[in-house]
C-alpha positions in Angstrom: -27.7 6.2 -8.0 -27.0 8.4 -4.9 -23.7 9.7 -3.5 -22.4 10.0 0.0 -19.6 12.6 0.6 -17.1 12.6 3.5 -14.4 15.1 4.2 -11.0 13.5 4.6 -8.0 15.9 5.2 -9.7 18.8 3.4 -10.5 16.5 0.5 -14.0 15.1 -0.2 -14.2 11.4 -1.0 -17.4 10.6 -2.8 -18.8 7.0 -2.4 -21.4 6.0 -4.9 -24.3 4.1 -3.5 -26.0 2.3 -6.4 -29.5 1.5 -5.1 -31.8 1.6 -2.1 -30.5 -1.8 -0.7 -26.9 -0.7 -0.8 -27.9 2.6 0.8 -29.7 0.8 3.6 -26.7 -1.5 4.2 -24.3 1.5 4.2 -26.3 3.1 7.0 -25.7 0.0 9.2 -22.0 -0.6 8.4 -18.9 1.2 9.5 -16.7 2.6 6.8 -12.9 2.7 6.6 -11.6 5.3 4.2 -7.9 5.5 3.5 -6.4 8.4 1.5 -2.7 8.7 0.8 -0.7 11.0 -1.5 2.7 10.0 -2.8 5.1 12.3 -4.6 8.4 11.3 -6.1 10.7 14.0 -7.4 13.9 13.5 -9.2 16.5 16.3 -9.4 15.5 19.1 -11.7 12.3 17.3 -12.7 8.6 17.8 -11.9 7.3 15.4 -9.2 5.4 12.3 -10.1 2.1 12.2 -8.1 0.1 9.2 -7.1 -3.2 9.5 -5.2 -4.2 6.3 -3.5 -7.7 5.8 -2.0 -9.7 2.9 -0.7 -13.1 2.5 1.0 -14.1 -0.6 2.9 -17.4 -1.4 4.6 -17.1 -3.2 7.9 -19.8 -4.9 10.0 -18.5 -3.7 13.3 -19.3 -0.9 15.7 -16.0 -1.2 17.7 -13.9 1.8 18.3 -10.5 2.3 16.7 -7.6 1.6 19.1 -4.9 4.2 19.0 -1.9 4.6 21.4 1.7 5.5 21.5 4.0 2.6 22.2 7.5 3.1 23.7 10.2 0.8 22.2 13.2 0.0 24.4 16.5 -0.2 22.6 17.2 -3.5 20.8 14.3 -5.3 22.6 11.5 -6.7 20.4 8.1 -5.6 21.8 4.9 -7.4 20.8 2.5 -5.1 19.0 -0.2 -3.7 21.4 -3.6 -4.4 19.8 -5.5 -3.1 22.9 -9.1 -4.2 23.3 -9.1 -5.5 19.7 -6.6 -8.3 20.6 -9.2 -11.1 20.3 -11.4 -9.4 17.7 -11.3 -9.2 13.9 -8.9 -6.6 12.7 -9.1 -4.8 9.3 -5.7 -3.1 9.4 -3.0 -1.7 11.5 -1.0 1.5 11.0 2.3 1.9 12.7 4.0 5.4 12.6 7.6 6.0 13.6 7.1 9.3 15.5 10.7 9.6 16.8 12.8 12.4 15.2 10.9 13.5 12.1 13.4 14.1 9.4 10.9 14.8 6.7 12.2 18.1 5.4 15.8 17.9 6.4 18.2 16.3 3.9 20.8 14.4 6.0 24.1 15.7 4.8 26.7 14.2 7.1 27.4 10.5 7.6 26.6 11.0 11.3 23.1 12.3 10.5 22.4 9.4 8.1 23.6 6.9 10.7 21.4 8.6 13.3 18.4 8.4 11.0 19.1 4.7 10.2 19.4 3.9 13.9 15.9 5.3 14.6 14.1 3.0 12.2 11.5 0.6 13.5 11.6 -3.0 12.2 8.3 -5.0 12.0 8.2 -8.8 12.1 6.8 -12.0 13.6 8.3 -13.5 16.7 11.1 -16.0 15.9 11.4 -14.7 12.3 13.3 -12.0 10.4 11.7 -8.6 10.1 9.6 -8.1 7.0 9.4 -4.3 7.0 11.1 -1.1 8.3 9.6 2.3 9.1 12.0 5.2 8.9 11.6 8.2 11.2 8.5 10.3 10.3 7.0 7.6 8.1 4.3 5.0 8.6 3.4 1.5 7.5 -0.2 0.4 6.8 -0.6 -3.3 7.0 -3.5 -5.7 6.5 -2.6 -9.2 7.5 -4.3 -12.5 7.9 -3.0 -12.7 11.5 -1.5 -10.2 13.9 -0.5 -12.7 16.5 3.1 -12.4 17.7 3.7 -9.3 15.5 6.6 -7.3 17.1 8.3 -3.9 16.7 12.0 -3.4 17.2 14.1 -0.3 17.3 17.9 -0.2 17.6 17.7 2.8 19.9 14.8 3.9 22.2 11.9 4.6 19.9 8.3 5.7 19.9 5.6 4.4 17.6 2.0 5.5 17.2 -0.3 2.5 16.7 -3.7 2.7 15.1 -5.7 -0.6 15.0 -8.9 -0.6 12.9 -11.6 -3.1 13.8 -12.4 -5.8 11.3 -15.5 -7.3 9.9 -17.6 -9.5 12.2 -19.2 -11.3 9.2 -16.1 -13.6 9.1 
């Protein structure tokens, strides 16, 4: 069994390749590696830590589509999938880049209201939103269909969109 190492955000993700056939296939497929770290800390306690990792092999040589998308206040905007609009899609990441409140604890009601008004809602056209993204956070989604997926912000907002090509094998 051989291994294949890839640096991801200063961390090395090792993928085991069990035999020559798998190694040959891995040289002809694209790889999607996702690494996420989650910390949850209660007052006066040590944080709980969760490391989430996944690797997927994709039969596609398409480029990832990544753009910033302006969201006009209170107007649903269909998610821009770029040149991957009519292609298989593995996953989409939407980041709320407006007003990052990551390290600042909102202390006043006005600050909390400001943060709430900067959230981005995600849904399908003619349906209620199914997710929200608070400022500075992101949502990684893998859906059966991305048709008519919209983003909505109460105030003018800005989202970064990353669309990862999907598998051409169907």
